[in-house]
N, C-alpha and C positions, 0 to 999 in steps of 0.2 A: 143646520142644526134646528129644525122646529122653527125657522123664519118664515116659511111660506103663509103661515097664518097672520103674518103681523100685517098692520096696515101701513106702517113706516119703520125704516130700520135706519139707526144713527149707526155710522161706520167709525172705528178708532181702532189704535193700534199701539203697540208697547213691547215690552219685553223684560226678559231677566238680564240685569247686567251682572257679572260675575269679575272675582278678581283672586289672585291666589293670594293665601294668608302669608304675611309677614311679620316680623317683628316690628319694623316700621308702621306699619298700619294695623296694630293690635287693638288701638283705640277706636272702636267702631262706631260710636254714636256722634252724630253732628247734628247741628241746629241749623238746617238750612245753609249749610255751608258747603261749597262744592270740595269734592275729595278726589284725587286723583289716584288710580291703579298703580301700585307698587312692583316691584320685581316678583320674580315666582321662583319657588325654591327647586333646585337641581338636586338629583334627579329625580323624575317622577314618572309614575307607571300610567302606562295606555292601556284601558281597559276596552276590548272589542266585543264582548258580551251583549247580545240584544234581548236579555231577559229583562221583564218590567220588573223595577224594584219596588218590594213591599215598602210602605212606609215606616215599619218598624225595624226594617234592616238599615235605615239610616242612623239608628242610634248606635250603629257599630259603626261608625263613619270612620275610627281610626285605623282600620284596614284597607280603606281603599282612597281614591283620589278625592270623594268628597268631603273628607276630613280637611283637604288641604285649600278649599275654598271658601269663599264669601260671597254673598249675594247681596244685592241693593233692596230695600224696600222702602218707601215712602208713607209720610203719615199725611192724611186730607183731614183738615180740621173741621171741614164743611160735612163731612159724614163721621170724622171721630175713627177712622178705618185704617187698616196697615194693609197697603197692597201693591203690585209692582207699578213701576211707572208707566203710563199710559196716557192717551187723550185722542181727542175726535181730530178728524180728518179736515185739514183746511179744504177750500174750493180748489179743484183741479188739482189735488194731490194725491199719490199713492199710498197704500198702506204701508209701504216700505219706508218712504221718506218720512211718513207721519211718525213711524216708530221712532226712527232715531231723533226728529226733530222735538218730540213730546219726553223721550227719556232725557235729552240735554235740556230742556225747559225745565222740568222737574227735578232734576238732581244736579246741574250744572257740570255734568260730565259729558265730555264729547264721546260719542260711541260709534263703532262700525258693526254692522250687522254679521252674525253668524247663522248657523243653521236653523229653519224654521222650526216652531215648536208646535203650534196647533191655534185652533180658535175657540171661542165660546160665544154665545149667543144668549140674552137673558132680557126680561121685561126691564125697561130704562126707570120704572118705577120702584124696582128693587136694588137700585143703585147701591145704596150704603145697605141691604142686609145681609145677613151672615149667610143664609140658605138663599140660592137663586135657582128659579125654575128655569130648567133649560127645554123643558119639553110644552107641549102645547100653549104656546104663547099667542098671546093676541095683543092689540093695540101697538104702543110702540115699543122698539126693542132696541137693544145695543148690541153690535157685533162688533168683537175683537180680535184682531190677530196678533199674537204673539212671536217673537224671533229670540233667540239667545244674543247677547251683546257684551262685546269688552271695550274696555275705554280705551280710547287712541292716545298718543303723546299730544302734549299741546302744539308742537311742530307741525304733527300730520294733520292737526284741526285746522291751524292756520293756512296750510298748504291747499287742504280741500274746501275752505269757505266760500272761494267765489263759484266753485260747481254746485257746493250743496245749497247754499243760501243762507241766510240769517238764523240764529237760532236765539231767544230773548227769554232770559231766565224767569220762571213763573216767582209770582209774588207768595209773601207767608200766607196770603189768606186762602191760597190753593193747597200749597204743600208748606208745611212749618216745621217737619223733622225728616231727617235720611238715615238710617242705619244699615251697617253691613254685618250681616248676619250668618253663621253656617246654615246649610240646609236643614238640619235638624231644627234650629232656632228658628229659621224663617217659617217653616211648617208650623209652628206653635204660636208664631208671631202674627201670621196673615189672618185677617179677619174672615175672609170669603171663600167659601167652599170652592167655588171656580177657580179662584187665584191658586189653590190647593192642587186642584187638576193638572193646571200648566207646570206647577212644581214638579209633578210626578214625570210629565212628558221630557221636562229638563234632565231630570235623573236618568232616564233613558237615554237621552242624547250623551250624556256625560259617559255613561258606560259603553257606548259606542266608539269613546275617543273623540268626541267633538270638541273638546277643550282645544285639542291639538289641530284641528282642523285649519284649512286656510282656502280662501276662495279664488278658483281659477274661473274667469269669466270667459265665455266665447262669446264674441261680437258677430253677428252679420251685419256688414256694411250697409249703409241708406240707399235707399232707390236709386240706382244710376239711370244715367241717359241710355235710351234703347239701342242695343247693338246695331240693329240695321238702319237706324238714324246717325248714328257717331261716325265722322268722317276719318278720326284718328285710330291709332292703335287702342287694341282693347286695354293694354296697361295704363293708358292715360285718360280712360273713358272717367267722367266724373259723376258726382252725385247731382241729383237734381235738387230743386229748391225744396220740394217735399222731404227727399232724403236728407237734405240738410237739417229742415225743422225736426225731425225725427232724432237725427244726431245730438242736435244742441239739447232737446229734451231727455236724451238718455244720461245725459251729464250729471243731473241730478240723482238719476237712480245709480248708476256707477259710484258716485260718492258716499253712497250709503254702505259699500263695501269697503271702502278706502283702499283700492287698489294701487299699490307703490309702483308696479312695474306694468308699463305700457308697451304691448308689443304688437306688430301689425303686419300683414303682407305689403311689399313695398308698392304694390299697384295703387294709383291714386285714389280709387274709390273708397279703399279701407282705411288709407291715410287720412283722407279727409273726414271719415267718420269719427276718429278719435282725435284729430290734432287739437280741435278746440278745448276737449277734455284736458289734453296733456299740456295746453296753452294755461289753463285756469289753474291746474294743479302744480304747474313748473315742473312738470315731468319730462324727461326725454321718450322717444317713441324708438323702440328698437325693431328694426327690419327683420323679417324671417323671410329670406329668400325661398325656401321651400315651401312656404305656404301659398304661394301664387298659384293660379289655375292651372298655367302651363306646366310649372313645376311639379304639383301634386299629378298632372295626367303622366307625366314622363316617369317620376319615381314617387308614388305615393307612400312607400316604406320612409323614405326620408322626410316626408311630411310629418308623420307619425312619430318618429324619432326627434322631431325638432319640439312636437307638442309633449311628448313624454319629458323632454329635456326642461320643457317651462314649467310642467307639473312639479317635476323634482327640484326645479330651482324656487318654488314657491314655497316647497316644503322646507328645504335647508334653511333659507333666509327666514321665514317665518314671515313672509310677505304676500299679499295678493296680488294677482296678475290679472289683467284684462288683455285679450288678443282679439284682433279684429281679422276676419277671413272670408273667403267665397263661399258659395252655396255647395258647390260640389266636394270642395274642401271639407268642409263641416260636415256633410255625409260619411266621407271616409273616417273622420276623427270619431264620428257616433260609432262606427263599426267596432273601433276599439275601445271607446269607453265604456260602452255598455257591458264587456267583460270585467271592468273594475268596479261595477256597482255591488253595493251590499246594504239590504238585498238584491236578487238578482232581478226582482220586479222593479226594483228602481229604475233599471235601465229603460224601461217601456216609456220613459218621460222623455229619452232622446229619439225622437222620432225616426223610423225608419224609411220614411218616403219623401222624395223631393217635394217641396223646397226645405223642408226640415226645419227651418225657421223662419219667419217673416223676415223682410228687410228691416234693418234699422232695431232691431231687437237684440237681446243677449240672455244667455243662459248662464246662471251662476252654479258651479259645481263646487261644492265643499268636501275637501280631499284629506284623508288623514293618510299617515306613513305607518305601514305595518311591517314585520318581517318577510312577508311575502309581496313586498310592493305598495305603490299607493292605491288606496281604497276611496272610492265616491261613496259618501254617507247621506249626501242631501243635494239635490237638483230643485233651482229656484227659476223660473222663467220671469224674466225681466222686460215688461212692455213699457215703453215710456208713453206719457200722455201727451199727444199732440193737440191743441185746441185753436 
């Protein structure tokens, strides 16, 4: 977004934290005090239209789901502005991890990422300005990536702490107030035009049904010992030290999505890729026999039925899932998963040629339930940082 003319770019990340309105959380103002998400009203309506919502339509929020949610905005005394919680990347940190960490530091709320929203770039000299120039940039710029985010329970936060890493609350000199506002109120309160642009993208996602989306994460096992050098059975072929490093680095990235269910092919290299994450989060690993290379070669339909069952389970339980599998199995799953993507062009992110995904990486599918079955509305590539 115009960053080619910049001499230097500062990378940052954040998001829009949302919660369902209830009587218990109707008192929305806080003074730098953590406030955890409450329950949500039932029943609710899932909207699947993809039309962009004009800001004025927000004023009629009583007729759609936007009237039943609240968004978290924070006040920065240094700039005397209201914005979305965000912050700069630490050294050797991904945008995804920084988004979760910074939202936690600035609000005191442990969050998990949802669908991706978008990014903005502006001159860092305009950090506190109402209008920010996003074209013809020069000098030092700031590039910020944003996600949807929802609050997770204290139990889930404690469970994922070892995999994610520490989060330290920001002091009052950085953030001194936090408010929960409806989308209409948030648009009026936000100081910066670019933050309102991100709000528009959030509204678009809501209309897709993103509030009800669940992450189903496909993991390709870490780099394994070469077949021609391995003396044992293929089922017992282990990952290499390089593969183990990628698997370890992947833990912090997976933790950003807070997957509760951990599933895997029972072959050793897949188990080894997720076993440390399972140990850190005190999760059991569910073994899917249909997902081995041999089982897939014999009965690819059974492998797809197993995958579809995991998707349905994630939607029914409202729990994220991570599944580790092999290269040929991933290719077979992608063939089916492309048909679930809306819009269809989204399916192009599921590569059609081998190797489909690099070893030791993941791809997060955000899935919603519709009368016609599960639909994928967002796909995020997850590349661990190995250094």
